[in-house]
Each structure stands twice: as structure tokens, then as C-alpha cells.
C-alpha positions as CSV (number, residue, x, y, z in Angstrom):
1,X,41.8,39.5,-5.1
2,X,45.2,40.2,-6.7
3,X,46.7,36.4,-5.5
4,X,43.4,35.3,-7.3
5,X,44.3,37.1,-10.4
6,X,47.6,36.1,-10.5
7,X,46.8,32.6,-9.7
8,X,44.5,32.6,-13.2
9,X,47.6,34.1,-15.2
10,X,49.6,31.6,-14.5
11,X,46.8,29.0,-15.2
12,X,46.5,30.6,-18.8
13,X,49.5,30.7,-19.3
14,X,50.5,27.0,-19.3
15,X,51.4,25.3,-22.0
16,X,50.9,21.4,-22.2
17,X,53.9,20.6,-24.5
18,X,53.8,16.7,-26.0
19,X,57.1,15.0,-27.3
20,X,56.8,14.2,-30.6
21,X,57.2,10.8,-32.0
22,X,60.4,11.8,-33.4
23,X,62.4,12.6,-29.9
24,X,60.9,9.4,-28.8
25,X,62.9,7.4,-31.7
26,X,65.8,9.0,-30.8
27,X,65.2,8.4,-27.0
28,X,64.5,4.7,-27.5
29,X,67.5,4.8,-30.6
30,X,70.3,5.5,-28.0
31,X,68.9,3.5,-25.3
32,X,69.0,0.2,-27.5
33,X,72.3,1.3,-28.8
34,X,73.8,2.1,-25.3
35,X,72.7,-1.8,-24.6
36,X,74.8,-2.8,-27.2
37,X,71.6,-3.6,-30.0
38,X,72.2,-2.0,-33.4
39,X,69.2,-0.6,-35.1
40,X,67.9,-0.8,-38.5
41,X,64.7,1.1,-37.7
42,X,62.8,2.8,-34.8
43,X,58.9,3.5,-34.8
44,X,57.2,5.5,-32.1
45,X,53.5,7.2,-32.4
46,X,53.5,10.4,-34.2
47,X,52.4,12.2,-30.3
48,X,53.3,10.5,-27.0
49,X,51.0,10.9,-24.5
50,X,51.3,13.9,-21.8
51,X,49.4,12.2,-18.2
52,X,52.0,10.7,-16.2
53,X,51.8,7.2,-16.2
54,X,49.7,6.5,-19.5
55,X,50.9,3.9,-21.7
56,X,52.4,3.8,-25.2
57,X,54.5,1.6,-27.3
58,X,57.4,2.0,-29.7
59,X,59.0,-0.8,-31.8
60,X,62.7,-1.4,-33.3
61,X,63.9,-3.6,-35.7
62,X,67.6,-4.8,-35.3
63,X,70.6,-6.0,-37.1
64,X,69.2,-9.1,-37.5
65,X,65.4,-7.9,-38.6
66,X,64.1,-9.1,-35.4
67,X,61.3,-6.7,-34.6
68,X,61.5,-5.6,-30.4
69,X,58.9,-3.7,-28.7
70,X,59.8,-1.2,-26.3
71,X,56.9,-0.3,-23.5
72,X,56.5,3.9,-23.2
73,X,54.9,5.8,-20.3
74,X,54.8,9.1,-19.7
75,X,56.4,11.0,-16.7
76,X,55.1,14.4,-17.6
77,X,54.2,16.3,-21.1
78,X,58.0,16.1,-21.5
79,X,59.3,13.1,-20.3
80,X,58.5,9.5,-21.0
81,X,60.1,6.4,-19.8
82,X,61.3,3.3,-22.3
83,X,61.7,-0.3,-21.3
84,X,62.4,-2.8,-23.2
85,X,60.2,-5.9,-23.7
86,X,62.6,-8.7,-23.3
87,X,66.0,-9.7,-21.7
88,X,69.3,-9.0,-23.7
89,X,71.6,-11.7,-24.7
90,X,75.4,-10.3,-25.2
91,X,77.0,-13.2,-26.1
92,X,80.5,-11.7,-25.9
93,X,79.5,-11.9,-21.8
94,X,78.2,-15.5,-22.0
95,X,80.8,-17.1,-24.2
96,X,83.3,-17.9,-21.0
97,X,80.7,-18.8,-18.9
98,X,79.5,-21.5,-21.8
99,X,83.1,-22.1,-22.4
100,X,83.6,-23.2,-18.6
101,X,80.2,-24.9,-18.2
102,X,80.7,-27.5,-21.2
103,X,84.9,-27.6,-19.9
104,X,85.8,-26.5,-23.7
105,X,87.8,-23.3,-23.7
106,X,88.5,-23.5,-27.7
107,X,84.6,-23.8,-28.5
108,X,83.4,-21.5,-31.0
109,X,80.2,-19.7,-31.0
110,X,78.2,-17.9,-33.8
111,X,74.8,-15.9,-32.9
112,X,73.5,-13.7,-35.8
113,X,74.4,-10.9,-33.7
114,X,77.2,-9.7,-30.9
115,X,73.8,-8.7,-28.9
116,X,70.3,-9.9,-29.0
117,X,67.0,-9.9,-27.0
118,X,65.1,-12.9,-26.4
119,X,61.0,-12.5,-25.5
120,X,58.6,-15.1,-24.4
121,X,57.7,-15.5,-28.1
122,X,60.9,-15.4,-29.6
123,X,64.5,-17.6,-28.7
124,X,68.0,-17.2,-30.4
125,X,69.7,-19.9,-31.7
126,X,73.9,-19.6,-31.9
127,X,76.1,-22.4,-33.4
128,X,78.3,-23.9,-31.2
129,X,81.6,-25.9,-32.4
130,X,84.0,-27.9,-30.1
131,X,86.4,-30.5,-30.9
132,X,85.1,-30.7,-34.7
133,X,81.4,-31.4,-33.5
134,X,78.9,-28.6,-34.2
135,X,75.7,-28.1,-31.9
136,X,73.3,-25.3,-31.1
137,X,72.8,-22.9,-28.1
138,X,69.2,-21.6,-27.3
139,X,69.3,-18.8,-25.4
140,X,64.9,-18.6,-24.1
141,X,63.1,-15.9,-21.9
142,X,63.3,-17.2,-17.7
143,X,61.9,-16.2,-15.2
144,X,61.8,-12.0,-14.4
145,X,61.6,-10.0,-17.4
146,X,65.5,-9.3,-17.9
147,X,66.1,-12.9,-17.6
148,X,67.3,-15.8,-19.8
149,X,68.7,-19.6,-20.1
150,X,70.5,-21.3,-22.4
151,X,70.9,-24.9,-23.3
152,X,72.8,-26.6,-26.0
153,X,70.6,-28.3,-28.5
154,X,71.3,-30.7,-31.4
């Protein structure tokens, strides 16, 4: 009987605390900033679900004005996991690859931002200038969730 009373007391004292939207927005902003993505705004639901596995969605607007989707999933009543929907294109990392592939190490690549996100619905185009000739590099979503491809286009 004493163990039952203690169990009832523990159950009665347990309180579910939901993550507030502002806290989730702060976590998403940090995740994006750590990934090199500058944001103008981040928006999450006012209260985040607390049941493990429950899904929700946040959005962010990056420095180019593009809307990004962040898929969230409740871990428990105090934590959630966040995943950016799309592939991150870090133009600084791929400039060397693009120059080497096109055998022009002096080529200039100009993009709307240093780090961008491509999705199934949105590609990104950058200006590519080599030997006085201007073309464009188009980055599109490919294969797995974090993969992208690029190609030169007129």
C-alpha cells in the first residue's frame, strides 16, 4: 500500500512542459546560423508538440528572401529534433571544384549568398564568368535529401 501511495504521488507530481515557439525558433535560428545560413526571420508554432515522434513544421526566410522549411519532431516534452528540408550549397566549398572541372582557375562565381538551400521546388542560379564570357551555374536538388548537382547553363 505504501508503494502504491508513493507511485500515485509521483504520477500526480509529473508535469508535462511544452517547448514554447520562441525557444524552438531560437534553436532553428542557431542550427541555420551554424550551417552558414543567414536568416531574416524564423517562425514556429506557438507551442511545440510533446508526444515523442509528433511532427511539426517551422519556416525561415534566408538573406536572399527565400522561404526555408524546417521539419521538427518532438523527442519528449522538453526537446525536439530539427531538420532543414533541402540541400545546403556552400559556394565557397564548390568554387574550387567548379573551376577545376571547367579548367579555369581564374573564373569568378557570383551567387545571391555564400550559403544557399536548394529543394525539389527551388533551384539557385549563380553568375559564372571565365575568359570574358558569362554563363550561369544552376544548382538543383538531386538524389538523397542533402545532395545537389550543378551544371553550366547559358
